[in-house]
TORPA-119239 format. One record per residue: residue number from 1; residue in one letter; x, y, z of N, C-alpha, C in turn. Coordinates in nm, 2 decimals, padded with zeros to 4 digits, always signed. Each point is the difference from the previous one (the first is absolute). Layout:
// residues N
ATOM  num  residuo     nxx     nyy     nzz    caxx    cayy    cazz     cxx     cyy     czz
ATOM  NUM        A       X       Y       Z       X       Y       Z       X       Y       Z
...
//
This chain:
// residues 73
ATOM  num  residuo     nxx     nyy     nzz    caxx    cayy    cazz     cxx     cyy     czz
ATOM    1        X  +02.93  +06.64  +03.09  -00.04  -00.13  -00.04  -00.06  +00.01  -00.14
ATOM    2        X  -00.11  +00.07  -00.01  -00.07  +00.02  -00.13  -00.09  -00.12  -00.03
ATOM    3        X  -00.07  +00.01  -00.11  -00.10  -00.10  -00.04  +00.06  -00.13  -00.04
ATOM    4        X  +00.12  +00.01  -00.07  +00.06  -00.12  -00.05  +00.04  -00.09  +00.12
ATOM    5        X  +00.06  +00.06  +00.10  +00.04  -00.08  +00.12  -00.12  -00.04  +00.08
ATOM    6        X  -00.10  +00.08  +00.00  -00.13  -00.04  +00.07  -00.05  -00.13  -00.06
ATOM    7        X  +00.00  +00.00  -00.14  -00.04  -00.12  -00.07  +00.08  -00.13  +00.04
ATOM    8        X  +00.13  +00.02  +00.01  +00.09  -00.11  +00.03  -00.03  -00.05  +00.15
ATOM    9        X  -00.01  +00.10  +00.09  -00.04  -00.03  +00.14  -00.13  -00.07  +00.01
ATOM   10        X  -00.10  +00.04  -00.08  -00.13  -00.06  +00.01  +00.01  -00.15  -00.04
ATOM   11        X  +00.08  -00.03  -00.10  +00.02  -00.14  -00.03  +00.06  -00.08  +00.11
ATOM   12        X  +00.09  +00.06  +00.08  +00.06  -00.07  +00.11  -00.10  -00.01  +00.12
ATOM   13        X  -00.10  +00.09  +00.00  -00.10  -00.01  +00.11  -00.09  -00.12  -00.01
ATOM   14        X  -00.01  -00.05  -00.12  -00.09  -00.12  -00.02  +00.05  -00.12  +00.08
ATOM   15        X  +00.13  -00.01  +00.02  +00.05  -00.11  +00.08  +00.02  +00.03  +00.14
ATOM   16        X  -00.02  +00.12  +00.05  +00.02  +00.03  +00.14  -00.14  +00.01  +00.07
ATOM   17        X  -00.01  -00.09  +00.09  -00.13  +00.00  +00.07  +00.01  +00.05  +00.15
ATOM   18        X  -00.10  +00.06  +00.05  +00.00  +00.03  +00.14  +00.06  +00.14  +00.04
ATOM   19        X  +00.05  +00.08  -00.10  +00.05  +00.13  +00.04  -00.12  +00.09  +00.03
ATOM   20        X  +00.01  +00.08  +00.10  -00.11  +00.09  +00.04  +00.02  +00.15  -00.03
ATOM   21        X  +00.12  +00.03  -00.03  +00.03  +00.15  -00.02  +00.10  +00.01  -00.12
ATOM   22        X  -00.03  +00.10  -00.08  +00.08  +00.03  -00.12  +00.02  +00.15  +00.00
ATOM   23        X  +00.13  +00.04  +00.02  +00.03  +00.15  +00.00  +00.06  +00.04  -00.14
ATOM   24        X  -00.07  +00.07  -00.08  +00.05  +00.04  -00.13  -00.02  +00.15  -00.02
ATOM   25        X  +00.02  +00.08  +00.11  -00.02  +00.15  -00.01  +00.12  +00.05  -00.09
ATOM   26        X  -00.04  +00.11  -00.08  +00.10  +00.08  -00.07  +00.08  -00.09  -00.10
ATOM   27        X  -00.06  -00.08  -00.08  +00.07  -00.09  -00.09  -00.03  +00.02  -00.14
ATOM   28        X  -00.06  +00.12  -00.04  -00.03  +00.04  -00.14  -00.10  -00.10  -00.06
ATOM   29        X  -00.09  -00.06  +00.07  -00.10  -00.09  -00.05  -00.12  +00.07  -00.05
ATOM   30        X  -00.04  -00.03  -00.12  -00.12  +00.06  -00.06  -00.12  -00.10  +00.01
ATOM   31        X  -00.11  +00.03  -00.06  -00.11  -00.09  +00.00  +00.03  -00.13  -00.06
ATOM   32        X  +00.09  +00.00  -00.10  +00.04  -00.13  -00.06  +00.08  -00.09  +00.09
ATOM   33        X  +00.09  +00.05  +00.07  +00.07  -00.08  +00.10  -00.08  -00.04  +00.12
ATOM   34        X  -00.09  +00.09  +00.04  -00.10  -00.03  +00.11  -00.09  -00.12  -00.05
ATOM   35        X  -00.04  +00.00  -00.12  -00.09  -00.10  -00.05  +00.07  -00.14  +00.00
ATOM   36        X  +00.13  +00.00  -00.04  +00.08  -00.12  +00.01  +00.01  -00.05  +00.15
ATOM   37        X  +00.03  +00.09  +00.09  +00.02  -00.04  +00.14  -00.13  -00.05  +00.06
ATOM   38        X  -00.10  +00.08  -00.02  -00.13  -00.03  +00.07  -00.06  -00.13  -00.05
ATOM   39        X  +00.03  -00.04  -00.12  -00.06  -00.12  -00.06  +00.07  -00.13  +00.06
ATOM   40        X  +00.12  +00.02  +00.06  +00.07  -00.11  +00.06  +00.01  +00.00  +00.15
ATOM   41        X  -00.06  +00.09  +00.07  +00.00  +00.01  +00.14  -00.07  -00.12  +00.07
ATOM   42        X  +00.05  -00.04  +00.11  -00.06  -00.11  +00.07  -00.12  +00.06  +00.08
ATOM   43        X  -00.10  -00.09  +00.02  -00.12  +00.05  +00.07  +00.04  +00.02  +00.15
ATOM   44        X  +00.12  -00.04  +00.04  +00.04  +00.02  +00.14  +00.06  +00.14  +00.02
ATOM   45        X  +00.03  +00.07  -00.11  +00.07  +00.13  +00.01  -00.10  +00.10  +00.06
ATOM   46        X  +00.05  +00.06  +00.11  -00.09  +00.09  +00.08  +00.04  +00.15  -00.03
ATOM   47        X  +00.13  +00.02  -00.02  +00.05  +00.14  -00.02  +00.08  +00.01  -00.13
ATOM   48        X  -00.04  +00.09  -00.08  +00.07  +00.03  -00.13  +00.02  +00.15  +00.00
ATOM   49        X  +00.13  +00.04  +00.00  +00.03  +00.14  +00.00  +00.05  +00.04  -00.14
ATOM   50        X  -00.08  +00.08  -00.07  +00.03  +00.05  -00.13  +00.01  +00.15  +00.00
ATOM   51        X  +00.02  +00.06  +00.11  +00.00  +00.15  +00.01  +00.12  +00.05  -00.08
ATOM   52        X  -00.01  +00.12  -00.05  +00.10  +00.06  -00.08  +00.02  -00.06  -00.14
ATOM   53        X  -00.09  -00.08  -00.04  +00.00  -00.05  -00.14  -00.12  +00.06  -00.07
ATOM   54        X  +00.01  +00.00  -00.13  -00.10  +00.06  -00.09  -00.10  -00.10  -00.06
ATOM   55        X  -00.07  -00.07  +00.09  -00.09  -00.11  -00.05  -00.13  +00.06  -00.06
ATOM   56        X  -00.03  +00.12  +00.03  -00.12  +00.06  -00.06  -00.13  -00.06  +00.03
ATOM   57        X  -00.10  +00.05  -00.07  -00.14  -00.06  +00.02  -00.01  -00.14  -00.04
ATOM   58        X  +00.06  -00.04  -00.11  +00.00  -00.14  -00.05  +00.05  -00.09  +00.11
ATOM   59        X  +00.12  +00.03  +00.05  +00.06  -00.08  +00.11  -00.09  -00.01  +00.12
ATOM   60        X  -00.06  +00.12  +00.04  -00.09  +00.00  +00.12  -00.12  -00.09  -00.03
ATOM   61        X  -00.06  +00.01  -00.12  -00.11  -00.09  -00.04  +00.04  -00.15  +00.01
ATOM   62        X  +00.11  -00.03  -00.05  +00.05  -00.14  +00.01  +00.02  -00.04  +00.14
ATOM   63        X  +00.06  +00.08  +00.08  +00.02  -00.03  +00.14  -00.14  -00.02  +00.08
ATOM   64        X  -00.09  +00.08  -00.03  -00.13  -00.01  +00.06  -00.07  -00.13  -00.04
ATOM   65        X  +00.01  -00.04  -00.13  -00.06  -00.12  -00.04  +00.07  -00.12  +00.06
ATOM   66        X  +00.13  +00.00  +00.02  +00.07  -00.11  +00.07  -00.04  -00.01  +00.15
ATOM   67        X  -00.02  +00.12  +00.06  -00.04  -00.01  +00.14  -00.14  -00.05  +00.01
ATOM   68        X  -00.09  +00.03  -00.09  -00.13  -00.05  +00.00  +00.00  -00.15  -00.02
ATOM   69        X  +00.08  -00.05  -00.09  +00.01  -00.14  -00.02  +00.05  -00.08  +00.12
ATOM   70        X  +00.10  +00.07  +00.07  +00.06  -00.06  +00.12  -00.10  -00.01  +00.11
ATOM   71        X  -00.09  +00.10  +00.01  -00.10  +00.00  +00.11  -00.11  -00.10  -00.03
ATOM   72        X  -00.02  -00.05  -00.12  -00.11  -00.09  -00.03  +00.05  -00.14  +00.01
ATOM   73        X  +00.12  -00.03  +00.01  +00.05  -00.14  +00.01  +00.01  -00.04  +00.14
//
């Protein structure tokens, strides 16, 4: 998939409500693609599989801040 397609997918996620699981393992997503995806995830999303991607520390930090925001709403 890569970051470019992750960005396109993230735009589509804005209009999809209610999905609880997103499987994106082994899709060559970096912290840039993860940032796009995480910014558009629904608060109803419970499972996000990004294993096998190289999201690095920046992607992990962004993921943690999104989870923190989700838990405070």
